[in-house]
Steps between C-alpha positions, in 0.01 A plus 500: 500500500581129471270309267444125545552332164415133428786257446636479148426862410768762446466871439505615142776754448433859592360690210415861449186697446155353539599142579740615772226710660257206512736211580690318607391194307632153571567216258503124528628346178568132453607389152323202345778263609431571869124553478404160359510584130315833503668824610356663810490879520330668796515871575375646825493779755382554856209747538640794699305797640611712202322254266170513693168669435297657785360154590849362564498279191741524209383778269361378167743731322793323665359162400459626141858628507617164632319315219651736243845404633425131567406410145796647304759415767379140489492490119870597497575181695247266338535586131840450338376659177423825684801503731605847611284712276301796626131403534282812508142429600234519229215362709467394863181347640436428867233324698522578871395184684574572868679761712869475583513608867779703650797276581394232249754334272384570146645283225422435139572243236478550123423281202620602155208427268645600163800678353475643150758694303392825668275416799489293819176381656517396866276439799560472870352430838589703808439367850506666841612256770389220269153640420437593134489882494542610136473330162685691229574480131705721274622566150852637465686641200840340442734797505874550468754306706616656825773443754363432848602700803661241724389139466152536350488155342624297801 
């Protein structure tokens, strides 16, 4: 199946396990120098039939999974002090705002609110074809460094 992806996005490298079963995810990353002084990190996916609930909309569990990947993957790119450290989820909160219909392009953007010695606090907004669909926030434990599979940080 060919999936139409917006310009500027590229597939994150293949991974294994849970993320591989729910992806692929796509990344658009523009460093501060090219994004007008503030880095831009967007992560997205196209809602496929395998992501849908019986009503043909993206299942809430898939949107929760996406948020749980959006926030730490974005933090890796936005926070030099965190870098490539494992970020296990301590808390994830979601507010579902609108459905993400089948075929919609779902994308999210993250804001790092605070980084302490041991924790990261972040929030994000997920849209479906431009309509706000999920507001999320999370707390993540700063874990050990890891080596990415492929080009995770790109």
